[in-house]
Every structure is written in C-alpha cells, then in structure tokens.
Backbone of each chain as ProteinMPNN parsed JSONL, in Angstrom:
{"seq_chain_A": "XXXXXXXXXXXXXXXXXXXXXXXXXXXXXXXXXXXXXXXXXXXXXXXXXXXXXXXXXXXXXXXXXXXXXXXXXXXXXXXXXXXXXXXXXXXXXXXXXXXXXXXXXXXXXXXXXXXXXXXXXXXXXXXXXXXXXXXXX", "coords_chain_A": {"N_chain_A": [[0.843, -1.204, 0.0], [1.846, 1.265, 0.947], [4.007, 1.367, -0.764], [2.698, 1.583, -3.189], [1.495, 4.082, -2.902], [3.73, 5.744, -2.721], [4.786, 5.296, -5.231], [2.746, 6.41, -6.8], [2.966, 9.125, -6.136], [5.533, 9.745, -6.965], [5.799, 9.086, -9.623], [4.687, 10.928, -11.485], [6.147, 13.543, -11.356], [8.72, 12.537, -11.96], [8.444, 11.351, -14.482], [7.705, 13.59, -15.957], [10.006, 15.094, -15.737], [11.827, 13.496, -17.121], [10.708, 13.179, -19.686], [9.506, 15.58, -20.637], [11.482, 17.401, -21.059], [13.387, 17.093, -23.046], [13.484, 18.372, -25.663], [13.543, 21.046, -24.865], [15.87, 21.108, -23.38], [17.774, 20.591, -25.399], [17.452, 22.86, -26.988], [18.436, 24.907, -25.351], [21.028, 23.98, -25.199], [21.999, 24.3, -27.828], [22.147, 27.001, -27.993], [24.678, 28.827, -28.308], [25.711, 31.333, -28.054], [25.349, 34.503, -26.355], [23.258, 36.112, -27.318], [21.746, 34.236, -28.697], [20.979, 32.669, -26.591], [19.286, 34.416, -25.251], [17.27, 34.508, -27.132], [16.32, 31.863, -27.06], [15.316, 31.735, -24.443], [13.247, 33.549, -24.722], [11.674, 32.234, -26.647], [11.003, 30.015, -25.121], [9.416, 31.146, -23.141], [7.356, 32.043, -24.833], [6.255, 29.596, -25.725], [5.298, 28.559, -23.34], [3.424, 30.492, -22.505], [1.629, 30.255, -24.54], [0.631, 27.682, -24.105], [-0.456, 28.124, -21.567], [-2.52, 29.906, -22.194], [-4.1, 28.226, -23.746], [-4.85, 26.299, -21.83], [-6.291, 27.923, -20.065], [-8.419, 28.542, -21.683], [-9.911, 26.253, -21.78], [-13.085, 24.775, -21.09], [-13.554, 23.615, -18.524], [-11.643, 24.617, -16.789], [-10.66, 25.636, -13.576], [-11.384, 28.801, -11.945], [-9.448, 29.672, -10.14], [-7.126, 28.481, -11.084], [-6.871, 29.727, -13.577], [-6.475, 32.35, -12.674], [-4.034, 32.097, -11.388], [-2.35, 31.453, -13.525], [-2.579, 33.789, -15.055], [-1.508, 35.687, -13.299], [1.118, 34.766, -13.088], [1.983, 35.1, -15.735], [1.792, 37.909, -15.958], [3.796, 38.682, -14.193], [6.124, 37.672, -15.334], [6.318, 38.551, -18.009], [7.297, 41.353, -18.399], [10.026, 40.984, -17.987], [10.811, 39.62, -20.178], [9.815, 40.797, -22.615], [10.216, 43.416, -22.041], [9.453, 46.677, -20.587], [7.85, 49.373, -21.522], [6.46, 51.282, -20.13], [7.657, 51.881, -17.772], [9.824, 54.181, -15.965], [13.2, 54.826, -16.134], [12.394, 53.373, -19.394], [12.162, 49.776, -19.464], [14.279, 47.663, -21.193], [13.581, 44.964, -23.496], [14.494, 41.445, -23.899], [15.058, 41.086, -26.612], [15.81, 43.636, -27.489], [18.116, 44.057, -25.953], [19.666, 41.93, -26.861], [20.026, 42.686, -29.518], [21.548, 45.017, -29.182], [23.825, 43.921, -28.035], [24.716, 42.249, -30.113], [25.352, 44.167, -31.983], [27.406, 45.718, -30.841], [29.055, 44.127, -29.194], [30.452, 44.599, -26.807], [31.801, 44.807, -23.411], [29.995, 45.989, -21.682], [27.374, 45.818, -22.835], [27.244, 43.08, -22.969], [27.301, 42.352, -20.255], [24.919, 43.539, -19.431], [23.021, 42.124, -20.939], [23.472, 39.506, -20.036], [22.756, 39.773, -17.326], [20.046, 40.405, -17.634], [19.072, 38.057, -18.824], [19.54, 36.229, -16.764], [17.78, 37.208, -14.758], [15.359, 36.932, -16.138], [15.192, 34.154, -16.426], [14.875, 33.303, -13.793], [12.386, 34.442, -13.211], [10.889, 33.152, -15.135], [10.637, 30.6, -14.134], [8.512, 30.808, -12.411], [6.305, 30.875, -14.102], [6.618, 28.39, -15.33], [6.142, 26.7, -13.138], [3.485, 27.406, -12.57], [2.168, 26.596, -14.911], [2.759, 23.859, -14.885], [1.373, 23.116, -12.551], [-1.209, 23.728, -13.379], [-1.552, 21.892, -15.447], [-1.885, 19.572, -14.011], [-4.232, 19.988, -12.751], [-7.748, 19.241, -12.258]], "CA_chain_A": [[0.0, 0.0, 0.0], [2.754, 2.416, 1.032], [4.799, 1.381, -1.99], [1.832, 2.081, -4.261], [1.331, 5.531, -2.712], [4.996, 6.391, -3.092], [4.892, 5.22, -6.694], [1.809, 7.376, -7.366], [3.45, 10.492, -5.946], [6.825, 9.954, -7.628], [5.745, 8.796, -11.055], [4.368, 12.097, -12.302], [7.284, 14.454, -11.553], [9.873, 11.878, -12.591], [8.154, 11.208, -15.911], [7.767, 14.917, -16.576], [11.414, 15.482, -15.787], [12.526, 12.725, -18.146], [10.144, 13.27, -21.027], [9.098, 16.89, -21.116], [12.586, 18.359, -21.09], [14.414, 16.776, -24.048], [13.564, 19.442, -26.662], [13.925, 22.281, -24.176], [17.288, 20.988, -23.027], [18.636, 20.742, -26.574], [17.405, 24.264, -27.444], [19.397, 25.673, -24.53], [22.389, 23.511, -25.527], [22.432, 24.854, -29.117], [22.325, 28.451, -27.857], [26.086, 28.922, -27.93], [26.085, 32.729, -27.81], [24.428, 35.137, -25.407], [22.039, 36.571, -28.008], [20.933, 33.043, -28.982], [20.386, 32.253, -25.306], [18.148, 35.327, -25.026], [16.217, 34.082, -28.067], [15.752, 30.597, -26.566], [14.5, 32.063, -23.263], [12.028, 34.195, -25.235], [10.859, 31.171, -27.26], [10.491, 29.172, -24.029], [8.29, 31.892, -22.569], [6.275, 32.04, -25.834], [5.58, 28.287, -25.748], [4.578, 28.392, -22.073], [2.249, 31.372, -22.449], [0.676, 29.674, -25.5], [-0.053, 26.579, -23.419], [-1.26, 28.71, -20.484], [-3.738, 30.447, -22.807], [-4.916, 27.064, -24.144], [-5.432, 25.709, -20.607], [-7.293, 28.868, -19.541], [-9.582, 28.545, -22.586], [-10.7, 25.022, -21.623], [-14.306, 25.096, -20.343], [-13.555, 23.142, -17.138], [-10.518, 25.12, -15.981], [-11.141, 26.427, -12.437], [-10.996, 30.22, -11.964], [-8.202, 29.837, -9.371], [-6.022, 28.087, -11.984], [-6.737, 30.821, -14.547], [-5.897, 33.522, -11.989], [-2.62, 31.823, -11.124], [-1.638, 31.559, -14.814], [-2.554, 35.206, -15.437], [-0.565, 36.389, -12.414], [2.48, 34.35, -13.461], [2.293, 35.76, -17.016], [2.018, 39.339, -15.707], [5.076, 38.919, -13.502], [7.266, 37.27, -16.178], [6.356, 39.227, -19.319], [8.207, 42.513, -18.509], [11.433, 40.541, -18.009], [11.08, 39.042, -21.501], [9.568, 41.752, -23.717], [10.516, 44.77, -21.578], [8.32, 47.448, -20.076], [8.025, 50.765, -21.959], [5.745, 52.218, -19.245], [8.536, 52.219, -16.632], [10.746, 55.298, -16.193], [13.336, 54.742, -17.583], [11.814, 52.141, -19.955], [12.962, 48.55, -19.316], [14.397, 47.013, -22.502], [13.312, 43.534, -23.567], [15.658, 40.628, -24.266], [15.382, 41.281, -28.033], [16.548, 44.912, -27.597], [19.456, 43.87, -25.373], [20.414, 41.03, -27.746], [20.414, 43.469, -30.701], [22.661, 45.893, -28.769], [25.002, 43.074, -27.837], [25.21, 41.806, -31.421], [25.891, 45.319, -32.709], [28.637, 46.277, -30.247], [29.859, 43.051, -28.584], [31.362, 45.098, -25.772], [31.607, 44.208, -22.086], [28.82, 46.582, -21.037], [26.137, 45.209, -23.36], [27.296, 41.657, -22.597], [26.903, 42.252, -18.845], [23.491, 43.889, -19.332], [22.23, 41.015, -21.49], [23.601, 38.357, -19.128], [21.946, 40.048, -16.133], [18.626, 40.326, -18.016], [18.749, 36.632, -19.029], [19.489, 35.602, -15.439], [16.522, 37.618, -14.109], [14.24, 36.355, -16.894], [15.106, 32.718, -16.136], [14.31, 33.159, -12.447], [10.95, 34.742, -13.317], [10.261, 32.138, -15.99], [10.32, 29.416, -13.328], [7.171, 31.036, -11.854], [5.33, 30.455, -15.118], [6.773, 26.935, -15.486], [5.439, 26.073, -12.013], [2.031, 27.643, -12.707], [1.663, 25.743, -16.0], [2.829, 22.471, -14.401], [0.261, 22.92, -11.606], [-2.455, 23.768, -14.156], [-1.66, 20.627, -16.198], [-2.337, 18.502, -13.114], [-5.534, 20.297, -12.173], [-8.764, 18.417, -12.918]], "C_chain_A": [[0.879, 1.255, 0.0], [3.564, 2.532, -0.254], [3.974, 1.959, -3.155], [1.657, 3.598, -4.155], [2.583, 6.284, -3.127], [5.125, 6.423, -4.609], [3.982, 6.274, -7.35], [2.343, 8.8, -7.261], [4.729, 10.77, -6.726], [6.759, 9.855, -9.141], [5.59, 10.05, -11.903], [5.568, 13.041, -12.466], [8.473, 13.811, -12.241], [9.644, 11.769, -14.099], [8.244, 12.554, -16.613], [9.206, 15.364, -16.756], [12.127, 14.797, -16.948], [12.029, 13.034, -19.552], [10.012, 14.699, -21.52], [10.263, 17.846, -21.315], [13.545, 18.148, -22.254], [14.586, 17.894, -25.075], [14.043, 20.744, -26.052], [15.41, 22.267, -23.861], [18.169, 21.193, -24.269], [18.593, 22.165, -27.121], [18.408, 25.104, -26.655], [20.841, 25.256, -24.861], [22.908, 24.131, -26.819], [22.617, 26.364, -29.063], [23.747, 28.708, -27.355], [26.588, 30.362, -27.793], [25.005, 33.352, -26.925], [23.136, 35.596, -26.092], [21.144, 35.389, -28.377], [20.261, 32.545, -27.707], [19.156, 33.117, -24.994], [16.966, 34.916, -25.904], [15.534, 32.804, -27.571], [14.871, 30.849, -25.337], [13.174, 32.674, -23.725], [11.103, 33.167, -25.882], [10.245, 30.269, -26.19], [9.277, 29.844, -23.379], [7.093, 31.85, -23.533], [5.516, 30.714, -25.811], [4.775, 28.071, -24.465], [3.31, 29.256, -22.031], [1.185, 30.894, -23.445], [-0.109, 28.545, -24.822], [-0.944, 27.1, -22.292], [-2.582, 29.245, -21.035], [-4.668, 29.316, -23.23], [-5.613, 26.452, -22.925], [-6.551, 26.61, -20.079], [-8.563, 28.857, -20.4], [-10.439, 27.28, -22.458], [-11.915, 25.304, -20.738], [-14.239, 24.701, -18.853], [-12.449, 23.708, -16.259], [-11.019, 25.99, -14.834], [-10.61, 27.867, -12.491], [-9.671, 30.438, -11.229], [-6.984, 29.498, -10.24], [-5.779, 29.19, -13.008], [-6.047, 32.025, -13.904], [-4.409, 33.332, -11.753], [-1.792, 31.938, -12.41], [-1.511, 33.014, -15.242], [-1.525, 35.966, -14.607], [0.874, 36.046, -12.792], [2.897, 35.039, -14.763], [2.613, 37.237, -16.79], [3.373, 39.598, -15.065], [6.271, 38.605, -14.41], [7.432, 38.176, -17.4], [7.301, 40.427, -19.383], [9.679, 42.121, -18.575], [11.814, 39.968, -19.377], [10.956, 40.106, -22.595], [9.879, 43.186, -23.318], [9.263, 45.479, -21.094], [8.503, 48.921, -20.436], [7.333, 51.767, -21.044], [6.594, 52.633, -18.056], [9.409, 53.433, -16.992], [12.055, 54.993, -15.445], [12.759, 53.424, -18.109], [12.756, 50.943, -19.788], [13.065, 47.876, -20.689], [14.09, 45.519, -22.415], [14.575, 42.776, -23.957], [16.057, 40.848, -25.724], [16.189, 42.57, -28.22], [17.984, 44.727, -27.102], [20.313, 42.953, -26.253], [20.888, 41.779, -28.992], [21.591, 44.392, -30.364], [23.948, 45.093, -28.629], [25.595, 42.645, -29.18], [25.883, 42.954, -32.177], [27.242, 45.763, -32.159], [29.615, 45.211, -29.756], [30.869, 43.588, -27.579], [30.966, 44.533, -24.405], [30.326, 44.715, -21.421], [27.519, 45.911, -21.522], [26.089, 43.72, -23.019], [26.81, 41.471, -21.153], [25.416, 42.54, -18.687], [22.618, 42.732, -19.824], [22.285, 39.799, -20.567], [22.722, 38.547, -17.894], [20.449, 39.905, -16.453], [18.195, 38.874, -18.224], [18.616, 35.931, -17.677], [18.17, 35.926, -14.733], [15.328, 36.965, -14.803], [14.069, 34.869, -16.566], [14.504, 32.464, -14.758], [12.801, 33.384, -12.506], [10.212, 33.666, -14.114], [9.869, 30.892, -15.186], [8.946, 29.562, -12.663], [6.107, 30.539, -12.833], [5.398, 28.942, -15.358], [5.989, 26.227, -14.374], [3.923, 26.217, -12.146], [1.447, 26.737, -13.797], [1.696, 24.276, -15.576], [1.668, 22.169, -13.451], [-1.061, 22.872, -12.368], [-2.666, 22.481, -14.943], [-2.237, 19.521, -15.317], [-3.713, 18.775, -12.537], [-6.61, 19.521, -12.933], [-9.379, 19.105, -14.138]], "O_chain_A": [[0.7, 2.168, -0.807], [3.783, 3.627, -0.772], [4.482, 2.714, -3.984], [1.668, 4.31, -5.159], [2.516, 7.319, -3.791], [5.519, 7.431, -5.196], [4.372, 6.939, -8.309], [2.191, 9.592, -8.191], [4.983, 11.912, -7.109], [7.561, 10.461, -9.851], [6.274, 10.217, -12.913], [5.974, 13.318, -13.595], [9.164, 14.464, -13.023], [10.539, 12.058, -14.894], [8.784, 12.659, -17.715], [9.577, 15.934, -17.782], [12.918, 15.412, -17.663], [12.817, 13.139, -20.492], [10.354, 15.008, -22.662], [10.053, 18.995, -21.703], [14.45, 18.961, -22.438], [15.711, 18.322, -25.336], [14.85, 21.46, -26.645], [16.115, 23.26, -24.044], [19.186, 21.883, -24.203], [19.59, 22.64, -27.664], [19.139, 25.913, -27.228], [21.757, 26.076, -24.809], [24.09, 24.457, -26.925], [23.182, 26.95, -29.987], [23.992, 28.794, -26.152], [27.751, 30.587, -27.457], [23.911, 32.811, -26.769], [22.051, 35.485, -25.52], [19.92, 35.517, -28.372], [19.128, 32.065, -27.732], [18.129, 32.617, -24.536], [15.813, 34.968, -25.476], [14.312, 32.679, -27.653], [13.805, 30.248, -25.203], [12.113, 32.356, -23.187], [9.888, 33.218, -25.692], [9.11, 29.812, -26.331], [8.261, 29.205, -23.107], [5.956, 31.649, -23.106], [4.287, 30.698, -25.87], [3.699, 27.472, -24.495], [2.258, 28.805, -21.579], [-0.01, 31.099, -23.23], [-1.331, 28.457, -24.94], [-2.045, 26.594, -22.079], [-3.636, 29.064, -20.424], [-5.886, 29.428, -23.091], [-6.8, 26.129, -22.971], [-7.618, 26.131, -19.695], [-9.654, 29.132, -19.9], [-11.56, 27.236, -22.965], [-11.789, 26.004, -19.733], [-14.814, 25.393, -18.013], [-12.328, 23.319, -15.098], [-11.722, 26.973, -15.068], [-9.525, 28.117, -13.016], [-8.864, 31.276, -11.632], [-5.943, 30.148, -10.142], [-4.635, 29.552, -13.282], [-5.159, 32.638, -14.496], [-3.619, 34.266, -11.895], [-0.675, 32.454, -12.391], [-0.463, 33.43, -15.733], [-0.768, 36.782, -15.133], [1.742, 36.918, -12.816], [4.029, 35.507, -14.884], [3.576, 37.763, -17.349], [4.024, 40.603, -15.352], [7.328, 39.219, -14.262], [8.552, 38.523, -17.776], [8.06, 40.527, -20.347], [10.49, 42.845, -19.154], [12.997, 39.845, -19.696], [11.87, 40.294, -23.397], [9.816, 44.085, -24.156], [8.156, 44.947, -21.181], [9.222, 49.643, -19.745], [7.576, 52.969, -21.152], [6.292, 53.628, -17.397], [9.694, 53.68, -18.164], [12.029, 54.906, -14.217], [12.645, 52.459, -17.354], [13.971, 51.064, -19.944], [12.04, 47.551, -21.288], [14.315, 44.89, -21.381], [15.594, 43.376, -24.299], [17.242, 40.807, -26.055], [17.135, 42.605, -29.007], [18.938, 45.176, -27.738], [21.52, 43.156, -26.384], [21.998, 41.553, -29.474], [22.519, 44.535, -31.16], [25.019, 45.531, -29.051], [26.811, 42.671, -29.369], [26.851, 42.75, -32.91], [28.127, 46.143, -32.925], [30.831, 45.359, -29.88], [31.998, 43.104, -27.5], [29.937, 43.872, -24.263], [29.657, 43.979, -20.695], [26.683, 45.496, -20.72], [25.011, 43.165, -22.806], [26.025, 40.57, -20.858], [24.729, 41.877, -17.91], [21.605, 42.401, -19.207], [21.271, 39.139, -20.341], [22.032, 37.624, -17.462], [19.684, 39.361, -15.657], [17.086, 38.496, -17.849], [17.698, 35.138, -17.468], [17.52, 35.038, -14.18], [14.398, 36.501, -14.144], [12.945, 34.381, -16.443], [13.723, 31.53, -14.575], [12.03, 32.62, -11.927], [9.071, 33.317, -13.811], [8.895, 30.215, -15.514], [8.287, 28.562, -12.381], [5.144, 29.875, -12.448], [4.373, 28.293, -15.562], [5.261, 25.271, -14.637], [3.172, 25.281, -11.873], [0.362, 26.179, -13.63], [0.765, 23.528, -15.873], [1.053, 21.106, -13.529], [-1.937, 22.07, -12.043], [-3.796, 22.019, -15.1], [-2.972, 18.652, -15.786], [-4.305, 17.902, -11.902], [-6.425, 19.179, -14.101], [-10.249, 18.534, -14.795]]}, "seq_chain_B": "XXXXXXXXXXXXXXXXXXXXXXXXXXXXXXXXXXXXXXXXXXXXXXXXXXXXXXXXXXXXXXXXXXXXXXXXXXXXXXX", "coords_chain_B": {"N_chain_B": [[5.147, 6.611, -35.099], [6.449, 7.801, -32.018], [8.209, 6.726, -29.001], [6.933, 7.988, -26.917], [4.325, 8.333, -27.751], [3.444, 5.666, -27.751], [3.674, 5.234, -25.006], [1.727, 6.968, -24.039], [-0.587, 5.815, -25.098], [-0.508, 3.358, -23.753], [-0.733, 4.224, -21.097], [-3.277, 5.45, -21.108], [-4.885, 3.281, -21.828], [-4.43, 1.547, -19.664], [-5.418, 3.121, -17.627], [-8.129, 3.213, -18.271], [-8.747, 0.474, -18.058], [-8.272, 0.009, -15.326], [-10.158, 1.713, -14.165], [-12.555, 0.572, -15.06], [-12.418, -1.77, -13.66], [-13.03, -0.982, -11.128], [-11.044, 0.379, -9.772], [-10.704, 3.248, -9.262], [-9.089, 5.342, -8.256], [-6.417, 4.69, -8.872], [-6.748, 4.55, -11.609], [-7.443, 7.202, -12.226], [-5.081, 8.454, -11.514], [-3.274, 7.502, -13.417], [-4.494, 8.55, -15.691], [-4.208, 11.262, -15.208], [-1.469, 11.446, -15.329], [-1.037, 10.809, -18.023], [-2.341, 13.0, -19.214], [-0.726, 15.092, -18.318], [1.735, 14.462, -19.456], [1.072, 14.673, -22.149], [0.342, 17.368, -22.469], [2.676, 18.65, -21.665], [4.248, 17.922, -23.734], [3.689, 19.607, -25.865], [4.988, 22.063, -25.343], [7.57, 21.098, -25.269], [7.896, 20.077, -27.854], [7.758, 22.433, -29.31], [10.085, 23.69, -28.376], [11.943, 21.859, -29.277], [11.774, 22.286, -32.012], [12.798, 24.855, -32.096], [15.398, 24.289, -31.297], [16.234, 22.753, -33.501], [16.173, 24.712, -35.498], [18.175, 26.422, -34.598], [20.324, 24.711, -34.795], [20.485, 24.368, -37.563], [21.322, 26.838, -38.179], [19.6, 28.904, -38.719], [18.322, 32.263, -38.97], [17.406, 34.198, -36.095], [13.975, 34.555, -35.38], [12.85, 37.13, -34.267], [10.742, 39.004, -34.45], [8.556, 37.407, -35.091], [8.31, 35.724, -32.8], [7.847, 37.601, -30.807], [5.435, 38.712, -31.651], [3.799, 36.458, -31.395], [3.893, 36.091, -28.634], [2.594, 38.432, -27.709], [0.016, 38.014, -28.742], [-0.793, 35.566, -27.506], [-0.51, 36.162, -24.791], [-2.397, 38.19, -24.486], [-4.677, 36.701, -25.09], [-4.665, 34.94, -22.927], [-4.902, 36.732, -20.711], [-7.411, 37.793, -21.215], [-9.102, 35.691, -20.813]], "CA_chain_B": [[4.906, 6.99, -33.701], [7.615, 7.664, -31.152], [7.918, 5.928, -27.795], [6.013, 8.727, -26.052], [2.969, 8.024, -28.21], [3.125, 4.336, -27.205], [3.501, 5.37, -23.556], [0.429, 7.61, -23.797], [-1.623, 4.806, -25.379], [-0.46, 2.383, -22.654], [-1.263, 4.863, -19.883], [-4.728, 5.656, -21.228], [-5.527, 1.955, -21.804], [-4.363, 1.055, -18.283], [-6.335, 3.944, -16.838], [-9.494, 2.747, -18.57], [-8.912, -0.878, -17.494], [-8.355, 0.129, -13.868], [-11.432, 2.345, -13.814], [-13.613, -0.423, -15.303], [-12.313, -2.784, -12.594], [-13.363, -0.386, -9.836], [-9.884, 0.997, -9.11], [-10.804, 4.589, -9.842], [-7.983, 6.212, -7.826], [-5.255, 4.368, -9.702], [-7.108, 4.921, -12.982], [-7.348, 8.663, -12.353], [-3.66, 8.829, -11.439], [-2.676, 7.244, -14.734], [-5.072, 9.502, -16.652], [-3.57, 12.566, -14.947], [-0.098, 11.335, -15.849], [-1.125, 10.895, -19.491], [-2.665, 14.394, -19.576], [0.44, 15.945, -18.045], [2.757, 14.179, -20.475], [0.621, 15.144, -23.449], [0.391, 18.826, -22.548], [4.079, 19.039, -21.62], [4.853, 17.604, -25.016], [3.538, 20.755, -26.774], [6.095, 22.992, -25.062], [8.837, 20.459, -25.633], [7.959, 20.031, -29.328], [8.088, 23.796, -29.753], [11.498, 23.942, -28.076], [12.737, 20.996, -30.165], [11.811, 22.986, -33.303], [13.745, 25.968, -31.907], [16.734, 23.672, -31.288], [16.55, 22.393, -34.891], [16.442, 25.957, -36.238], [19.511, 26.886, -34.17], [21.292, 23.747, -35.339], [20.622, 24.661, -38.999], [21.903, 28.175, -38.328], [18.569, 29.868, -39.15], [18.319, 33.544, -38.249], [16.368, 34.274, -35.065], [12.763, 35.265, -35.812], [12.427, 37.894, -33.089], [9.426, 39.627, -34.633], [7.556, 36.343, -35.027], [8.094, 35.243, -31.429], [7.252, 38.69, -30.021], [4.018, 38.797, -32.048], [3.099, 35.306, -30.796], [3.77, 36.364, -27.19], [1.546, 39.443, -27.498], [-1.294, 37.414, -29.04], [-1.148, 34.553, -26.505], [-0.653, 36.812, -23.492], [-3.704, 38.867, -24.515], [-5.682, 35.623, -25.031], [-4.692, 34.456, -21.538], [-5.416, 37.76, -19.796], [-8.84, 38.031, -21.496], [-9.896, 34.453, -20.652]], "C_chain_B": [[6.188, 6.832, -32.889], [7.209, 6.951, -29.856], [6.966, 6.642, -26.848], [4.56, 8.457, -26.443], [2.522, 6.66, -27.69], [2.867, 4.414, -25.701], [2.138, 5.986, -23.234], [-0.712, 6.629, -24.034], [-1.686, 3.801, -24.223], [-1.07, 2.971, -21.38], [-2.781, 5.009, -19.948], [-5.476, 4.314, -21.195], [-5.554, 1.415, -20.381], [-5.333, 1.811, -17.399], [-7.767, 3.475, -17.013], [-9.745, 1.384, -17.921], [-9.067, -0.82, -15.976], [-9.701, 0.696, -13.446], [-12.581, 1.359, -13.976], [-13.616, -1.471, -14.192], [-12.499, -2.187, -11.198], [-12.197, 0.247, -9.113], [-9.729, 2.418, -9.665], [-9.607, 5.481, -9.481], [-6.758, 5.973, -8.697], [-5.503, 4.781, -11.155], [-6.968, 6.411, -13.215], [-5.901, 9.132, -12.323], [-2.987, 8.643, -12.797], [-3.211, 8.216, -15.786], [-4.427, 10.874, -16.479], [-2.149, 12.574, -15.493], [-0.087, 11.478, -17.376], [-1.409, 12.332, -19.931], [-1.452, 15.294, -19.424], [1.521, 15.74, -19.103], [2.371, 14.79, -21.817], [0.728, 16.662, -23.548], [1.833, 19.309, -22.491], [4.774, 18.832, -22.945], [4.768, 18.791, -25.982], [4.686, 21.737, -26.601], [7.399, 22.373, -25.547], [8.993, 20.332, -27.153], [8.344, 21.393, -29.89], [9.581, 24.064, -29.554], [12.417, 23.053, -28.926], [12.855, 21.641, -31.546], [12.782, 24.169, -33.234], [15.176, 25.425, -31.948], [17.168, 23.313, -32.71], [16.926, 23.625, -35.703], [17.832, 26.495, -35.877], [20.599, 26.0, -34.772], [21.552, 24.013, -36.826], [21.275, 26.016, -39.24], [20.906, 29.196, -38.854], [18.68, 31.15, -38.332], [17.181, 33.546, -37.235], [15.182, 35.088, -35.581], [12.195, 36.033, -34.614], [11.022, 38.447, -33.261], [8.315, 38.593, -34.52], [7.265, 35.911, -33.597], [7.467, 36.347, -30.57], [5.776, 38.878, -30.37], [3.209, 37.671, -31.4], [2.876, 35.537, -29.3], [2.637, 37.36, -26.939], [0.161, 38.828, -27.696], [-1.711, 36.443, -27.932], [-1.323, 35.16, -25.116], [-2.0, 37.526, -23.411], [-4.833, 37.837, -24.396], [-5.814, 35.099, -23.602], [-5.336, 35.49, -20.613], [-6.902, 38.027, -20.013], [-9.705, 36.793, -21.26], [-10.702, 34.498, -19.362]], "O_chain_B": [[6.92, 5.856, -33.049], [6.043, 6.62, -29.644], [6.268, 5.998, -26.064], [3.68, 8.365, -25.587], [1.386, 6.496, -27.247], [1.968, 3.754, -25.18], [1.475, 5.581, -22.279], [-1.685, 6.602, -23.28], [-2.77, 3.435, -23.768], [-1.825, 2.302, -20.675], [-3.484, 4.731, -18.977], [-6.557, 4.213, -20.613], [-6.572, 0.887, -19.933], [-5.989, 1.23, -16.534], [-8.522, 3.352, -16.049], [-10.793, 1.151, -17.32], [-9.902, -1.525, -15.408], [-10.312, 0.221, -12.489], [-13.48, 1.306, -13.137], [-14.666, -1.997, -13.823], [-12.159, -2.822, -10.2], [-12.332, 0.624, -7.948], [-8.797, 2.74, -10.402], [-9.161, 6.282, -10.302], [-6.138, 6.912, -9.196], [-4.612, 5.287, -11.838], [-6.453, 6.849, -14.244], [-5.532, 10.082, -13.012], [-2.238, 9.502, -13.263], [-2.47, 8.654, -16.666], [-4.134, 11.563, -17.456], [-1.685, 13.571, -16.045], [0.757, 12.172, -17.943], [-0.811, 12.828, -20.885], [-1.177, 16.143, -20.272], [2.136, 16.692, -19.583], [3.208, 15.346, -22.529], [1.15, 17.192, -24.576], [2.193, 20.264, -23.18], [5.771, 19.489, -23.244], [5.652, 18.975, -26.819], [5.285, 22.19, -27.577], [8.228, 23.046, -26.16], [10.1, 20.465, -27.677], [9.146, 21.496, -30.819], [10.253, 24.592, -30.439], [13.535, 23.449, -29.254], [13.906, 21.559, -32.182], [13.499, 24.449, -34.195], [16.058, 26.029, -32.56], [18.319, 23.535, -33.088], [17.868, 23.598, -36.494], [18.569, 26.964, -36.744], [21.649, 26.479, -35.199], [22.684, 23.902, -37.295], [21.724, 26.315, -40.346], [21.303, 30.238, -39.377], [19.074, 31.132, -37.166], [16.122, 32.969, -37.479], [15.356, 36.168, -36.146], [11.189, 35.634, -34.026], [10.203, 38.375, -32.344], [7.266, 38.857, -33.932], [6.104, 35.748, -33.221], [6.646, 36.058, -29.699], [4.96, 39.169, -29.495], [2.095, 37.884, -30.922], [1.813, 35.223, -28.764], [1.812, 37.149, -26.05], [-0.756, 39.087, -26.916], [-2.851, 36.487, -27.469], [-2.183, 34.725, -24.35], [-2.67, 37.473, -22.379], [-5.818, 38.064, -23.695], [-6.919, 34.846, -23.121], [-6.218, 35.153, -19.822], [-7.589, 38.448, -19.082], [-10.915, 36.837, -21.482], [-11.427, 33.553, -19.054]]}, "name": "protein", "num_of_chains": 2, "seq": "XXXXXXXXXXXXXXXXXXXXXXXXXXXXXXXXXXXXXXXXXXXXXXXXXXXXXXXXXXXXXXXXXXXXXXXXXXXXXXXXXXXXXXXXXXXXXXXXXXXXXXXXXXXXXXXXXXXXXXXXXXXXXXXXXXXXXXXXXXXXXXXXXXXXXXXXXXXXXXXXXXXXXXXXXXXXXXXXXXXXXXXXXXXXXXXXXXXXXXXXXXXXXXXXXXXXXXXX"}
C-alpha cells in the first residue's frame, strides 16, 4: 500500500522530468552565444504562455487556476519583452540582444547576461504555474 | 509513432482498465499522468523545433516570437 502511494506520488514528476525536457534541453544547448540564449528564453516563454492560454480557454478550468496563470504571465512578461511604461523604460531581451550583437562590448554583454538571469528566475514562476495547471482536474 | 505516443496509449488503456475494474484512484492517477505528459509535449515540441532551427543556423525570428507572445498573453489575460 505504502509502496503504491509512493509510486503514485513519484511517477508524475519523474516522468515529466525525463520526457518533457528533451527538446527544451537541446534548445538551450544549441544556444552557444548570449544573443541566442536570449532568443531561446524568449521562445520558451512564448511556448509556455501559448499553453497557459490554451489551458485557460478550456471550459472546465477552475478560476483559481486561470488567476494563477494570469498572475504568473504578468510577472514574467516585462522581463522578456521589456516594459516601456517604466521610467526609464525597461528594454526587452530582443533589444538587449540586438545591442550586444551590434557592439559586442563588455557593457552590453553584462546587461544582457543580467537580463537573461533575471528572466530565467521569473520564468520558473510560469513553469510552475503551468505544471500545476496541467495537473488540475 | 515515437515511444512517447506508445507510452500515452499504454497509460490511457491502463487507466481505462483500472477504472472499469473499480480501481478509480489508480485509474485517475494514470489519466492525470497521461494528460500531463501530453500537454508538456507541446512545449517540448516547440522547443525541439527551436533547437533544430539553431542547429541549422537559421536567423532568429524575433518579430515572429514577439508577435506570438503578445497574441497569446492577450488571449490568456482576457480568458
């Protein structure tokens, strides 16, 4: 009985870890420059927000799940696409990647690296929200 | 079909068999696992396509991905 319960609780995260990450892992592996890494992070966010929108559109999705997905999207999006309403405006990863590609100096490299690091931390919020939504009834 | 497709068929068949035999909890667990794998596959397929494009040396389609983000984010926020 205990073994069955343990198996039930462990099977889902282990399977997700093994199966759902192969394409994502190789995309990050092929991003061998900083601007490509920024592009992969942006594509990762795009695929997650697409799935979040699909889940939210399902008729049976509970309102609490929708609210959690919306909140996660709102918190992550400015770190990916930037925020022109802030003073000074926050540049998106695409703007920083373009600056880095144009100049390739230490300043733009540091700015892009810092933005990617922050975006990845925020992106984990959306990953968790989508993972939780997938398991919801 | 790849091995994930076979795994999904096996999980859904087992889930149905368990539910028919009165073991609804185990059946639901397997069904939830199948759903999670299937939905996670969409994100992973998308990222696999991105990996292939990088491998081929395709130029980054920034405008395309930013347009997709705006459309899907608006769809989510308006749901």
